[in-house]
N, C-alpha and C positions, 0 to 999 in steps of 0.2 A: 563587220563594222560599217562598211560602205553601204550595205543594204538598208541599215536602220538610220543612216545619217549621222552616226557617231564619229567623233575624232579621237583617235588613240595614237599615242606616240610611245614606242618602246625605246627607252634610253638606257641600254645596258640592263641593269637590274631594276629599273624604275619604269613604271607605266604612268602616264600623265593623262588625266581627264579633267574637264571642268566639273563643278558640282552638278550642273545641269546635264552633263554628258555621261553620267553614270548610266548603266543599262536601265535601271528602274525609272529614270526620269526622262529618257530620250524620247519616248513616244509622245509626251505631253508638253515638252519645253520648246518654245520657238527658237530657231537658230539665232536670232538677234539677241535674245536674252542669254543664250548659252555662251555666246562669245564674250560676255562681260563677267562671267562667273569666275571665282577663284579656282585655280587648278587643284585637283586632288591628285597628289603624287603618291604612288603606291610602290611598295617594295615587291620583289618576286613572290613573297608570301601573302601579298594583298594587304599589308599593313600600311596605314596612312602616316606619312612623314610630318606634315605641317599641323600646327595647332588648329583646333576647331572650337566652335561655341560649346561651352560646358566643360572644357578642359581645365584642370587644375595644374599648376606648375610649381615646382620647388627649385629655387635657384641657389647656388652657392658659389663663393669665390673660388676660382680655379687655381689661383697662384699657389696656395699651400699644397695642393695635390700635385702640381707640376714639380714643385720643389721636392716633395716626398718621393715621387717616382724617379726624379733625377738623382736623388741621394741613394736610392736603392741600386741604381746602375753604377754610380761612381764610388759608392762606399757607404758604410753603415752610419756615418756621422749624421746626427739630426734627422734620421729617417722617419721619426714620428713627430716631427716638429709641427705638423698640421693639427695635432691634437691640442696644442697649446696656443694656436693662433687665434686672433680675434675674428670671429665669424658672426654674421648677421643672417637671420632667417629672412629670406625673401620669398614670398608666395604670390602667385598670380591666379586670377580667374578670368577666363575668356567669356565675355558676354556675347560676342559674335566672332567670326573668323578673323577680324582685323582689330578688335578692341579688347583690352584686358584691364582689369583693376589690379593693382598690386599693393601688397602690404609688407612693410619692413619691420622687424622686431629684433631687438637685442636687449638681453637682460644679463648683466654680469655682476657677480659678487665675488670678491677675492680677499683672502687674508693669508699673510705670510709671516711666520715667526722665525727668528734666527737667534741662536744662542752662541756665545763665544766665551771661553774660559781665558782669564788673564791672571797675572800675579796679584795676590791680595796685598793691600797696603798695610794690613795688620800682620806683618811677618814675624816680628819678634826675633827669637833665636831658633825658630822652628825649622827643621829640615825634614823632608823637602819643603819648599816654599808653598804655603797654602794658596789656594786659588779662589778667585771670585768670578761670578758669572754676570756678564752683560747680556742684555736682551733687546732686540728690536722687533716691533710688530708693525707691519704695514697692511692696512685694509683699504679697500676701495669698492665703489659700487657704480653701476651705470645702467640706466633704463632709457631706451630709445625706441621710438615708434615713428613710422612714416606711412603715408598713404598717397597713391598716385594713380594716374590713368595713362595707359599706353596704347599707341596706335602703331600699326605695322603695314608694310608694303612688301611686295615681292611675289613672283609667280614660280620661283624655283626654290631649291633647298637653301639658297642664300637669301636671307630676309633682312630688311632694314626696319628699324623701329625708332620711335621718338615719343616723348611724353613730358608730363609735368607732375611733380610730387612735392609734398610738404613733409618736413621732418621736425621732430621735437625730441629733446633729450634732457635728462637730469643726471648729474654725476657728482661724486665727492670722494674725498680720501682722508686718511688719518694715519699719522706715524707716531708711535710712542716708544719711549726708551726707558729701560730700568738699568740701574748700575749696581754692580756688586760691591764697589768701594764707596763707603759712605762719604758724605761731604760735611766737614765740620771745621769751623774756623780755628779751633784750638788743637784738635788731634790730627786732622788731615785737610789742610786748606788747599792742597794741590793734588787731588786724587787722580789716579790714572784711569783711563777708559779705553775701550776698543773703538777705533775709528772705522766705521762701516764703509766710508768712502775710499780710504786708502788701504785698508786691510792691516793696519799697524796699531800699536799701542801708543797713546799720547796722553798728555795732561792738559787740563784746561787753563793752567796758569793760576797764580795766587788769587784766591777768592773770585775767580772768573765764573760767570753763570754757565749752567749746562742745561740743554733742552730736555724736557721730559715728555712733551707732546706737542706736535705740530698739526693743527687742523685747519687747512685752508677752507674758505667758504664754499658752499655748494655752487655748482655751475649749472646754469640753465641755458639752453640754446634752441633756436628755431631757424629754419631755413625753408625757402621756396626755390626749388631747383628745376631747371629744364635739363633733359638728357636726350642723347642720341646714341644709337648703337647699331651693330650688325650681329647676326648670328647665322651659323651654318648648321644644318641638321645632318649630323654624321650618321645617324640611324633614325628609324621611325620614333618620333616623339623625344629624341635626345639631341640636344644642340649645344654647341660651344659658341660663345659670343663675347664681344668686347663693347664697353660702354664708356661714355664721357659725359660728365656733368658740369653744370655751370649755373650759378644763381645768387640769390640774396641771402646773406648770412647775418644773424644777430646772436651774440653770446654775452652773457654777463655772469660774473663770479662775485658772490657776496663777500663781505668781510669775514675773516677767519680769526682763530685764536692761536697764541703761542704760549705754552706754559714752560717756565724756566725755574730751575732750582738755583738759588743764589744766597750769598751771605749778606744779611742786613748790615750795612755799614755802621748803623747807629747802635744796634744791639749785639752784633757779632753772632747772631743766631741764623742757622740755616732755615730758609723758608722757600715756598713755591709761589711765584707770582704769575699772573696772567696778563698777556698783552694782546691787543688787537692787531691784526694784519690787514693790509689794504685789499680792496676789491678792484675789479677791472671789468670794463665793458668793451665789446668789439662789434662794429658794424662794417660789413664789406660786401662788395660785389665781386665774387671770386669763384674758383673752380675746385676747391679742395675740401669741401665740407664732408663728402662721403668718407673721408679718412676716419672720422669718429665712429662710423658704422662698420669699420673693419675693411674698407677698401679705399683705394686712392682715386684720383681724378680720372684716370683711365684704367679700367679694371677688366679682367677676364672672368667669365662666368661659365659654369656648367648648368644646363637647364634640363629638368626631367618633367615631362608632361604625362598626365594621367587621365 
């Protein structure tokens, strides 16, 4: 090493060179330039720890995995909860050793149907008591994208980074109800139903309306965020990091609709009416926007470089 003018430091299982101090480049790289190059940190097998130009990165929220392994140690309860957690795909591409573009993508479509048997209002003298079925269906969707640029600093396996990104999302939901007991002013003005909130059987009251569908308006959001974080490379091209975000937030929800089954007080006939629900808009300078992308203001990540 000393004969060729190279600098090498063996730090346990890690060897450290600058980019210009690798054996291939040592003969032609002036010492003044070599001193400014990013260190190349190698494992005992010669594998490079830190990201380089041309690397692709896949990042994921580490919190569900921490909970998963914690539950495996302490008990089987919720040991697969990470499968149902909200996750965002975060990808990066390094254009040089210190600069990366990153893309965030989340697409979610959910639909849940629940059925519950209750006593039928039309019992007569029948034994056992006939049953009626109530049903609730909840559906939702979420589409979110984000794009940013990231800069990093550091000459060891502990790296700091910062950047700026823009995010957009569109979401919506719908909840519908069907009832096994009919609603009729003459034959059944007080039908019973299953209360999905309390888990019991209730009645709506004499001629009281009951909801058949609730569709809040679609929500659109945009934000411009600054972020700062640190990551430590626990193995070549594998790191664990923490990140904090803060920025400008705008979100608006359009008017929605509410369908209700009710008795017409003039005709005494059961009918379904549609009502509009209000919308809302929000503008803020805050630090919680990443929660809609499946992570909080301060989040832990696992990063895999390829």
